[in-house]
C-alpha positions as CSV (number, residue, x, y, z in Angstrom):
1,X,0.0,0.0,0.0
2,X,3.0,2.3,-0.5
3,X,1.5,4.8,-3.0
4,X,-2.0,4.4,-1.7
5,X,-3.1,6.6,1.2
6,X,-6.9,6.1,1.4
7,X,-8.5,2.8,2.3
8,X,-12.0,1.6,1.3
9,X,-12.9,-1.7,3.2
10,X,-15.7,-3.6,1.5
11,X,-17.7,-6.1,3.5
12,X,-19.3,-9.3,2.0
13,X,-22.7,-7.7,2.3
14,X,-21.6,-4.5,0.6
15,X,-19.9,-6.4,-2.2
16,X,-23.0,-8.5,-2.7
17,X,-25.2,-5.4,-2.9
18,X,-22.8,-3.7,-5.3
19,X,-22.6,-6.8,-7.5
20,X,-26.4,-7.1,-7.6
21,X,-26.6,-3.3,-8.5
22,X,-24.1,-4.1,-11.3
23,X,-26.4,-6.9,-12.5
24,X,-29.4,-4.5,-12.4
25,X,-27.5,-1.9,-14.5
26,X,-26.4,-4.6,-17.0
27,X,-29.9,-6.0,-17.4
28,X,-30.7,-3.4,-20.0
29,X,-27.6,-4.2,-22.0
30,X,-28.3,-7.9,-22.5
31,X,-29.2,-10.6,-23.0
32,X,-25.7,-11.9,-22.8
33,X,-24.8,-15.2,-24.4
34,X,-21.7,-15.8,-22.3
35,X,-19.6,-14.3,-19.6
36,X,-15.8,-14.1,-19.2
37,X,-14.6,-13.6,-15.6
38,X,-11.1,-12.2,-15.0
39,X,-9.6,-14.3,-12.3
40,X,-9.3,-14.1,-9.5
41,X,-11.1,-10.9,-8.5
42,X,-13.8,-11.3,-11.1
43,X,-15.0,-14.7,-9.9
44,X,-17.2,-13.5,-7.0
45,X,-19.1,-10.7,-9.0
46,X,-19.3,-13.1,-11.9
47,X,-21.2,-15.7,-9.9
48,X,-23.6,-13.0,-8.6
49,X,-24.2,-11.4,-12.0
50,X,-24.5,-14.7,-13.8
51,X,-27.3,-15.7,-11.3
52,X,-29.1,-12.5,-11.6
53,X,-29.0,-12.3,-15.4
54,X,-29.4,-16.1,-16.0
55,X,-26.1,-16.4,-17.8
56,X,-25.1,-20.1,-18.1
57,X,-21.9,-20.0,-20.1
58,X,-19.2,-18.7,-17.8
59,X,-15.5,-18.7,-19.0
60,X,-12.4,-17.4,-17.2
61,X,-9.3,-15.7,-18.3
62,X,-6.3,-15.6,-15.9
63,X,-4.1,-12.5,-16.3
64,X,-1.0,-11.6,-14.3
65,X,0.2,-8.0,-14.3
66,X,3.7,-7.0,-13.3
67,X,3.2,-3.4,-12.2
68,X,6.3,-2.8,-10.2
69,X,8.8,-5.2,-11.7
70,X,8.2,-5.0,-15.4
71,X,6.3,-1.6,-15.9
72,X,2.8,-2.9,-16.3
73,X,3.5,-5.9,-18.6
74,X,0.7,-8.4,-18.8
75,X,0.9,-12.2,-19.0
76,X,-2.1,-14.3,-19.9
77,X,-1.8,-17.4,-17.7
78,X,-5.0,-19.1,-19.0
79,X,-6.6,-17.8,-22.2
80,X,-10.3,-17.9,-23.0
81,X,-11.7,-20.8,-25.0
82,X,-11.5,-20.8,-28.8
83,X,-15.3,-20.9,-29.0
84,X,-15.6,-17.4,-27.4
85,X,-12.3,-16.0,-28.8
86,X,-13.1,-16.8,-32.4
87,X,-16.0,-14.3,-32.5
88,X,-14.0,-11.7,-30.5
89,X,-16.7,-11.2,-27.9
90,X,-19.6,-10.6,-30.3
91,X,-22.9,-12.1,-29.6
92,X,-23.2,-10.2,-26.4
93,X,-20.3,-11.5,-24.3
94,X,-19.9,-9.9,-20.9
95,X,-16.5,-9.4,-19.3
96,X,-16.6,-9.1,-15.5
97,X,-13.9,-8.0,-13.0
98,X,-14.1,-6.7,-9.4
99,X,-12.0,-3.5,-10.2
100,X,-10.4,-1.6,-12.9
101,X,-7.3,0.2,-11.6
102,X,-4.8,1.4,-14.2
103,X,-6.7,-0.3,-17.0
104,X,-3.7,-2.5,-18.1
105,X,-5.5,-5.9,-17.4
106,X,-8.8,-4.5,-18.9
107,X,-6.9,-3.4,-22.1
108,X,-5.3,-6.8,-22.5
109,X,-8.7,-8.6,-22.2
110,X,-10.5,-6.1,-24.4
111,X,-7.9,-6.5,-27.1
112,X,-8.9,-10.2,-27.2
113,X,-12.6,-9.5,-27.1
114,X,-13.0,-6.0,-28.6
115,X,-16.8,-6.3,-29.1
116,X,-17.6,-7.6,-25.6
117,X,-19.2,-5.5,-22.9
118,X,-16.8,-4.8,-20.0
119,X,-18.2,-4.4,-16.5
120,X,-16.6,-3.9,-13.1
121,X,-18.0,-3.3,-9.6
122,X,-15.5,-0.6,-8.9
123,X,-13.5,1.7,-11.1
124,X,-10.5,4.1,-10.7
125,X,-10.0,7.1,-13.0
126,X,-7.0,5.7,-14.9
127,X,-8.9,2.6,-16.0
128,X,-12.4,4.0,-16.2
129,X,-12.3,4.6,-20.0
130,X,-11.9,0.8,-20.5
131,X,-15.1,0.0,-18.7
132,X,-18.6,0.1,-20.2
133,X,-20.5,-0.3,-16.9
134,X,-19.5,0.0,-13.3
135,X,-21.1,0.8,-10.0
136,X,-18.7,2.9,-7.8
137,X,-15.8,5.1,-8.8
138,X,-13.0,5.6,-6.2
139,X,-10.0,7.9,-6.4
140,X,-6.8,6.5,-7.9
141,X,-5.0,6.7,-4.5
142,X,-7.6,4.6,-2.7
143,X,-6.8,1.0,-1.8
144,X,-9.9,-1.2,-1.9
145,X,-9.9,-4.0,0.7
146,X,-12.1,-6.8,-0.6
147,X,-13.8,-9.1,1.8
148,X,-11.7,-12.1,0.7
149,X,-8.6,-10.1,1.7
150,X,-9.7,-9.4,5.2
151,X,-10.3,-11.2,8.5
152,X,-12.4,-10.1,11.4
153,X,-10.2,-8.9,14.2
154,X,-10.5,-6.9,17.4
155,X,-10.0,-3.2,17.1
156,X,-9.0,-1.2,20.2
157,X,-11.0,1.8,21.2
158,X,-10.0,5.2,19.7
159,X,-9.3,6.7,23.2
160,X,-6.6,4.1,23.7
161,X,-7.7,3.0,27.1
162,X,-9.3,-0.3,28.2
163,X,-12.9,-1.0,28.6
């Protein structure tokens, strides 16, 4: 969290509500014939959106970005299936991720599926232009703590004393 100075913790309940809101917003864009979830963060909203929009064909793409070591280079660890790739995302394919940050991952996936509809739950300004639909925009210097990254723990009182 070196360059980030704001935090935005998201609970499971909030993430579920935001993912359902995304599904609601997407309902007017479909129907979608297939969904491509960007792993790993896109798996949870993909499950929620797929349920809400009755999407049965769900594919994944695994992408690794090297922001600090190799200046934003992207490696596709697991590509999408040929069946979806051959039509480049036409036929109303939906790409889902939890967050667009710099837009590097989104750009790499959109290059593979240029006609697909790209949706994220959260968006930061640098990557926002890559996303067709999102729910909440946060500032670039905000670090989002997703529920799968957190654990419930005791927090001492603000006054620093004991109970």
